[in-house]
C-alpha positions, 0 to 999 in steps of 0.5 A: 499500500502506498504511503499516506500523502503528506502535503506539509513538512515541519522543520526547525528554523531560526527566526530573526526579529528586530535584532533578536533571534530564536529557534522555532518550528516552521511549516514547509510545503512539501515538494516531491517528484511524481512519475506518471506512467502509461503501462510500463512506459514513463510518461512524465515526471512533475514536482508536486505537493503530495496528495490527490495524485490520482486526480493529478495524473487523470487531469494531466492525461486529459489536458495533454490530450492522451485521453478525451474522456473518462472511459478511456482510463481503465485503471489508474493506481498509485504504485510503490517505487522500487527506489529508496523508501523516500520515493515510495508512493511517488508513481501513478500508473495508468492503463488506457483503452485502446482507442486512447491517443497514446503512442509511446514513441511519439511521447518519448520526447517526454514531458519534464514539468518543473513545479513553476511551469510546464510545457509552453511556447509555439509548439504547444499552441500549434498542438492546441490548434491541431487538436480541433478543440471547440470554443468553451460554452459561448452561452455561459454568462457571469455576474461580475458581483459573483466574480469579485467574491470568489478570491475571498472564498479561495483564500478561506478554503486554502488550508495548507497555504495558511500554514506555509504560505507556499502553495498555489491554489486552483478552484472551480466554481459554478455560475452562482459562485458555489465552490465545487472543488479546490486543490493546492499544489507547489506548482500552479499547473499541478493544482489545475490538473488536480481540479480537472482530474477531479472533474474528469474522474467524477464524469463532470467534464467538459466543464462548460458551466464553470469558472476556474480561479487560480491564486497566481498568474494566468499563464499559458498552460493554465489557459491551455488546460482549461480550454481542453476541459471546456472551461469558459471563464478563467480568472487569476489574482495576478497578470496573465501572460501574453501567450495566455491572452493570445490563446484565450482570444483565439479560442473564445475563452474569457480570461480575467486578471488582477481580480482583487477587491472590486476590480478586475481586468478582462483580457478576452471574452468580455461578452460573457459578463452580464452588464 
């Protein structure tokens, strides 16, 4: 049996405060590698915060285009690595249906995703176009008064961030502002994959009637993953990147940045906001 996930570590530190120092215990956000395999073939290694690893793997398989629907994932299980004890439980193996778009040789260029960012750039935006994805639900509408309340709900629900100050969060909300799911991770794209993986495994995808809110910046990969999942509105408390804005505009997604207090900036798709 895989070990129980630990999202927080406790350590001894020295705190300096106004000329005086003392020893104390402090919390750290845990960070460990997770290897995702398809059958016996290694697919990806990502640095993540342990916890909800099955959701993370499911979300990754879905948002990177290896599966298009829940039924194509036949088995998804945590394994014990053959390596040292420190790596036990840091492997998730998937068995996919024969019609899933998985070619082990094509994938051998492999994804290595660091915790701060994932795959990005022109090749990725071209790959999104090649997958002939549909624009997210054009009929979804959102009341701005609901939108401005979401960051407070996000902060209040971040259990691990409150202790460590070192995690990103991603959350899905319905059109009325109800929180559907929230996940935290040291990598913002991992938090998004965990949220989308939760939805996929619960047979909720595509997510055409939801809002995705992320605690950091709205980067390209977050927009990319949200488009794959059919999310019509993506909001962040910080700035989006230029490539994220470009992709959102091309795909007809609503992209919002600097969502703080009663102010936000709409970079794409302002028609979804009720006047």
